[in-house]
Legacy VTK file of the C-alpha trace (Angstrom):
# vtk DataFile Version 3.0
C-alpha trace
ASCII
DATASET POLYDATA
POINTS 143 float
-8.148 -39.395 14.853
-7.869 -37.325 11.734
-4.674 -35.450 10.807
-4.691 -31.753 11.042
-5.099 -29.952 7.802
-2.905 -26.927 8.817
0.752 -27.948 8.962
4.193 -26.763 8.083
5.239 -26.947 4.352
8.767 -26.736 2.986
8.293 -23.520 1.067
10.909 -21.011 2.148
9.340 -17.764 3.474
11.090 -15.655 0.782
9.472 -17.641 -1.964
6.142 -17.620 -0.248
6.075 -13.957 0.323
6.824 -13.145 -3.290
3.615 -14.795 -4.181
1.424 -12.683 -1.790
-1.024 -10.464 -3.715
-1.625 -7.550 -4.080
1.659 -5.721 -3.667
0.378 -3.780 -0.681
-0.338 -6.965 1.137
3.045 -8.246 0.216
4.716 -5.172 1.824
2.542 -5.725 4.888
3.657 -9.344 5.019
7.408 -8.321 4.965
6.872 -5.662 7.665
4.970 -8.206 9.814
7.798 -10.720 9.205
10.312 -8.253 10.542
8.139 -7.495 13.632
7.525 -11.166 14.330
11.146 -12.157 13.994
12.218 -9.265 16.272
9.556 -9.830 19.027
9.575 -13.702 18.925
13.170 -14.436 18.185
12.036 -17.291 15.871
12.375 -17.612 12.080
9.277 -17.937 9.947
7.797 -21.278 8.854
5.121 -21.326 6.228
2.017 -23.475 7.061
-0.694 -24.532 4.738
-3.514 -22.040 4.310
-1.296 -19.104 3.630
-0.135 -18.863 7.312
3.348 -17.891 8.487
4.112 -19.092 12.025
6.882 -18.178 14.527
7.704 -20.879 17.106
5.457 -23.892 17.840
3.969 -25.782 20.657
2.578 -29.344 21.200
-0.748 -29.577 22.906
-2.949 -32.336 24.460
-6.588 -31.487 25.093
-8.685 -33.185 27.822
-10.408 -35.025 24.875
-7.047 -36.711 24.166
-6.684 -34.785 21.000
-2.889 -33.866 20.335
-1.206 -31.849 17.774
1.438 -29.177 17.032
0.513 -25.635 16.267
2.224 -22.387 15.603
2.993 -20.195 18.689
2.226 -16.915 16.873
1.943 -15.837 13.385
-0.048 -14.193 10.572
-1.879 -14.593 7.302
-2.229 -11.796 4.698
-5.785 -12.397 3.627
-7.394 -10.472 0.793
-9.780 -8.515 3.118
-7.601 -8.140 6.152
-4.538 -9.413 7.903
-5.108 -12.221 10.427
-2.730 -12.125 13.465
-2.576 -15.360 15.440
-2.011 -14.930 19.199
-2.366 -18.164 21.249
-4.244 -19.011 23.381
-6.351 -15.789 23.219
-6.886 -12.197 24.267
-8.464 -12.701 27.715
-6.148 -10.267 29.573
-5.047 -8.108 26.683
-7.742 -5.494 26.765
-5.574 -2.537 27.771
-3.013 -3.386 25.102
-5.611 -3.695 22.455
-7.260 -0.458 23.444
-4.000 1.175 22.364
-3.485 -0.824 19.184
-5.752 1.005 16.706
-8.662 -0.320 14.546
-8.979 -4.109 14.811
-11.527 -6.895 15.264
-10.822 -10.139 17.230
-11.689 -13.675 17.516
-10.716 -16.181 20.248
-7.040 -16.490 19.185
-6.998 -14.239 16.053
-6.727 -10.428 15.600
-8.031 -8.988 12.509
-6.378 -5.809 10.980
-7.565 -4.250 7.749
-4.412 -2.039 7.024
-1.197 -2.410 8.984
-0.514 1.281 8.645
-3.628 2.087 10.728
-2.305 0.294 13.889
0.635 1.008 16.305
3.362 -1.470 15.410
5.071 -0.971 18.789
1.802 -1.940 20.474
1.346 -4.824 18.066
4.686 -6.028 19.121
3.642 -5.846 22.819
0.571 -7.877 21.977
2.741 -10.532 20.275
5.060 -10.714 23.236
2.268 -10.876 25.715
0.711 -13.696 23.667
3.969 -15.706 23.711
4.353 -15.261 27.466
0.816 -16.278 27.992
1.051 -19.405 25.801
4.222 -20.433 27.573
2.232 -20.715 30.737
0.032 -23.331 29.158
2.394 -25.259 26.756
6.266 -25.193 26.244
7.101 -23.058 23.198
9.985 -24.080 20.906
11.615 -22.697 17.861
10.238 -24.896 15.154
7.385 -27.265 14.387
LINES 1 144
143 0 1 2 3 4 5 6 7 8 9 10 11 12 13 14 15 16 17 18 19 20 21 22 23 24 25 26 27 28 29 30 31 32 33 34 35 36 37 38 39 40 41 42 43 44 45 46 47 48 49 50 51 52 53 54 55 56 57 58 59 60 61 62 63 64 65 66 67 68 69 70 71 72 73 74 75 76 77 78 79 80 81 82 83 84 85 86 87 88 89 90 91 92 93 94 95 96 97 98 99 100 101 102 103 104 105 106 107 108 109 110 111 112 113 114 115 116 117 118 119 120 121 122 123 124 125 126 127 128 129 130 131 132 133 134 135 136 137 138 139 140 141 142
């Protein structure tokens, strides 16, 4: 079985965030870091692909595929912020209705500008995602 391409790297968050461009995205990354730390209680870990994760879990699919993945996190992409909420948003409709402008994928929430969403509601979404994930897989502090 092939190794996962996305995995933890040894870069400290403080070094990584200083490289985020443009400055506005860097500021959003710092604001998200504070929110994720507060809500999750976990320290950030930098993953390949410009992802910052908080907590981790080990999974085994019915196919036998296994791996470790971040419990929650974000990536400050050029066009929008990607917010990772595992395993998905199946029951989060009422929360997301209160969030503000966003788009969503199966386990990813897309936000164009952090200032346009309600950060308290985003914190609720992160917490709900962690609770939901913990019903599927044990969540731990680090990958």
